[in-house]
N, C-alpha and C positions, 0 to 999 in steps of 0.2 A: 459691528462697532457701535459703543454708546458713549456719549457725550454728556458730561454732567454741568448744569448750571448753578452756580452758586446761590446759596439761598436769599442771598441779599440783593440779587441781579434780577432783573426782568428781561424777556425776550418777545419780540412782536414778529410773528411770522407773516407774511402777506404773498398770496399766490401770485399777484401783479408786480408791476414794477413802480417807478417814482410817479409822483404826482405833479412834477416840475413839469408841466407840458403847457403851451401857450392856450390849447384849446380848452384845457381846463380852468387855468387861471381867469381867463376871459370869460365874464359872465355870457355876453354875447354870442359865443362860440358855442352854446348850448346845443344847437342841433348837429353839429361836427362830434360832440360828445356822445349824443345818442346813436350815432352811426357808428360810431368806432368799434370795431371788432377786438381790438387790440386791449381796451380797457374793460371789458364786459364780458360777462361769464357766458352770454350766447343763451341759455335756457329758455327751452319753450314749454308752456304748458299743454297739457291736452293730451290727445284731441279732446275738445270741449262737446260733450253728448247734447246739451242745449244750442249749440251753434253749429250743426252740420258737421262735426268731426272738425272743427277748425281748431289752429293752434294759436297760441297767443305768445307774441314775444315778451319775456319778462326782465326787464331791465333791472342789473344788478352789478355794482362796479368791481371789477377785478384789479385793484391798483390800491396804492397807498391812500386812505381814506374813504375805502369803500364806497358805498352808493352816495356819499356826501360829497363825493368829488364827480358823480356824473349825473345828479339831481336837479331840478329846473330850481333849487336855491329859494323856493316858496316857505315862507315860514308861518306855519300854523301849529298852535298846539294841541286844537281838539277841543272839545267842547267840556266844560266844567262838569256837566250832569253826565256824560259818558263816564268819568271818573267814579263820579258818585255810584253810577249806576253797577260798576264792576265792585265796590264796596258792598253794595246790597247782596251782590251775588257771591259773598263770601271772601272777596278779596280787600280784608280791611284796611288795610296800608296804601290801598290804590285810590281813596277818596281822593277829590280836588285839594283839600285841606294838607294832606301830608305830601301831595305832590308840588305844590306850588312853591316852596322854598326851594327845591331842586332845581325846578325851572328859573327862579330867579337868581340862583348860585350860578348856573351856566352861561347867563346871558349879560350881555353889554348892550343895551337898547338904546339907539341912537338919540331918542328923545328924553331919556335919562330915566332914572329908578324912581318907583313909587311902591305901593304896596302890592302891586299886582306884577311889576317889571323890575328887572335886574339891572343894575349900572356897571358893575366892575367885573364880571365874568367874563371867560376866554371866549365864547362865541358871541362875535359880533354882529348885531341885526340892524339894518337900516330900513328905514321907510321909502319907498319908491318914489320918484319924482312924479310920474304919472301926468307929464305935461302935453301928450298928445291929446287932439281935440276929438279923437274916438274914446279916449279913456273918459274924458268929461261925459261926452254922450251915454256911455254905459252908466255911469253915477246918477245922471240926470234922468235918465229913462226907468232905472230903477227906484228912484223917488216918486215918479210919475206916477208909476205902477201901484205905488202905494206903501214900497218898502223905505225903511229909515237908513239912514247912514249911521255906523258906530265910529267913533273915532280911534278905537281900539281893539280890533276883534282879537286880539289875544290879552285883553285885560279883562275890565271887568262884564262887557258886554261884547259876546262873539256874534249874536245874530245881525244881519243886516247888510248893506255893501259897505265895502269899505277900499281904501289905499291899501295897497298890499304891502308886506314887510319881506324881507329878503334876507339870507346869509350871504350879504355883500357888505364888503367894508374897504372904503380906499381904492374902489374900482376892481376890485379881485373878489373871486369867490373863496368864502369863508368856511372850508369844509371842517370836520373835525381833525384831521392831520394839521390844518394851518393852526388851528386854534389850541390842541391840547398836545400834539406830537413835535410840532417843528420846536417850541420853547425847551422841549426835555430832549431832544434828538443827542445833544452833546452830553448828556452825563454819563460818566463813566461806567454807571452800573445800568445802563439801557442798550440794547443792540437790537438792529433789524435785521431780519433775514427777508429780502425781496425776490420775487420770482421763484417762490419756495412753494410748493405745493404739500398741504397736509392731507395724509391718506388716512389715518386715524387717531383717535386717543388711544393711547395705551392704559389698559384697565388691570390693574392686578388686586386681588381679594379686596374687590369692589370700591377701589380707590383709583382716581385718573393720579397716574405717576409721570406722564409725559406725553410725546407724540412722535408718531412716523412721519418721515418726510420725505421727498423725493426731489432731489437738486440733479439735472442735467441726466436724467434717467438713473440715477443710483438712489437707493434709499437708504435712510438711516435713522435711529432713535435717539431724540433728545429726552433728558429724564429731567424733573423737577423735585426739589425737597419743598415746596411750599404749594403750588397750586396752579391748575391749567384752567385758565379762563377762556370759556369757548364762546366768540362773539363774531359770528359768520353769516350773520342776516337769519332770514325767516325760511330760506330755503336751504344754504348750506348749513346751518344749524343741526337741525335735524336729520339731515343728510349723513353729515359726520358722526353723528351720534348712532343713525342705525349701522353706520359701515363699521363702527366700534363695538357692535353686539349691543347695543342700548336701545330697544323699539319692542315692535309685535315679533314675538317669538315665531309665530308661525310663517310671518313674511320674511325674516330674517333667514330661517331654514331653507325657503325655497332658492335663496340664494347663494346658499353653502355658507352663510356667516355665522360664525359661533356666537351662541346667544351668551352676553354676561349680565343683563337683566331685561325681564319681560316687562317693557313699560309701554302698553299698548295704546297710549295718548301720543306718543311722539310721533310728530308729523301731522298731527289729526287736527281738526277745529282750526284750519286755516281760514282767515277770514282777509278778502281783498275788497277793493273797492272798483265795482265795475263804473266805466266811464266812457263818454262819447264827445266826440268834436262836433259842433255844428259851426259851419262855416258859410259865410254869405261874400258876395263878391261886391265890391264899391268902385267908383271911380278911381283911377290910379292916383291922383292927386290926392284923395282924400285918405289914403292907407299910409300907413308907416312904410310900405313897399316901395313909396315914392323917395325914402330918404335910402334907400338900398339898392340903388344903381350900382354899375362898375365904379364910378367916381365916389358914390355915397360909400362904398363899401372899404376903397381904399383911404378915404378919410375916417371912416370909422376905426379901421386899424392904426392910422397913425395918430389919432387923438388918444387910443388907449395906449399905445405902445408908449408915445412920450409923455402923456400928461395924467393918464389913468382918468380921463375924463370922456364925455360923450354918449353915443349909443352903446359901444362896448361895454359901459360898465352895466348894462341893463339885462335883465333875463328876458323883457318885454312883457312877463306876464305882471303887471303893475296896478290892476284893479279886480276885485272879486269881491264874492258875497258867500255867506251863509244864509240857506233861507228855508224857510217851511213851506212845501208844497202842499199840504194836506192839512186839515183842522184838528184831525185826530193825533196829530204829533205835539209833543210837549217843547220840543227843542227843534234847532235846524235838522234837516235831513237831506239836505242836498248844498252841495259844493258847488261855487263855480270861479272859472278863473278866466279872464278876459284878455285877449291878445288882437292889438290893433293891427294886424295881417294876417293872412291867410297862407297855407303852406301846402304844397303837392307835390307828389312823389314821382318824379322825371326821370327815366334812365336810370334808377336806383338811388336818385340823389334829391334831396328835401330842399325844395326851392319856394322863395316867397312869390306870393302871387297878389294882386292888389285885392283887398278885402278885410275881413275881421273873424276872429272865431271864438268862441265861447265853449272852454272845457266844461263838462258838466260830469259830476259822479256823485255815486248814491254813498252816504254820509255812514251809515249803520245797515249793512246788508245782512241779509237774513240767513242767505245761504253760504254754507260750510263747504270747506275742498280740504284737500291732504296732500301732503309731499310723500311720496312711496319711492321706492329704488326701482330702477328698471334692471339691474343687474349688481353686483359686487364691485363693479370697475369704479374706482372712485375719480377716475377721469370722465365717465360718462356724462355727456352735456344737455342731457334731457331728462327731465323728472315727470313723474307722471302728476 
């Protein structure tokens, strides 16, 4: 059975369900979002040869809004010199001068518009309050170590320590779905299919003409007279291409997939940011944990539900830094995100403990990975 979408109509297909959930909307509920198996794909990478065969949990949102509905909401554009480097490598339209107008167009920055920042876009970006004393200690400690504070790390100068910015507005997570989809959802020419799994792109005579989907165990094909836009993230995009016959022909044949186009770079040259948490213990009263007792959590929830105020509006990553750790690099090679509490996994649950932590990751990793299929089964939950 085939269904035809009118040429003037749009169809959004999402494997997950609605994003209208308290744990998604409340920024402080981030740990519950990370632990939820219902709204994530559950992908594991590896086994990693340089980590003694260990597998790594790869977070990806399986819900309306995708990963913007489950991420930590930290807003970092990236360094302008990274974009200029891509242009030097041949991607001429990816230099920062070309990208900056699009950054400005998409955002509504709480501090207002200027030559670097946008003031009337759909993505609402706030500056974090950073009112806890450990945030101040992190910033002052960085200054004492010889690093500068930058007033806007997404503006003229990224390098230095900073008060963080977040995709949070009016106490709510401001996902791509809230910014772009919600205002358009009532349009008569837009349809949304939730809990619908895309098995492959239908390609005829070298042109994508539709998709094959699975609903309640039944498959059907939806065709399009205009275009098929594949926007499924760094893992699912190459996965769907390969399942559709676009990829390394030798690898596809191993899984019995008919080759539509031998494009050997599909899934290759994957770049990810290796990072670690460094945690320290403190006295109970010095950590934000002291505000997250049983009573404190009830107060947090009540303040957020009734007024969209208080700790419930924070992702807790309210200060950070982009720094150079070596003299032989021209611009920051490390990213830091500071949290004024520590966390521990107890009985399968992530719980706060007195302390603080600093997340550190490498901004420009030199290693490269790849996404490959384990089988021709579209529902396979692990990627190589």
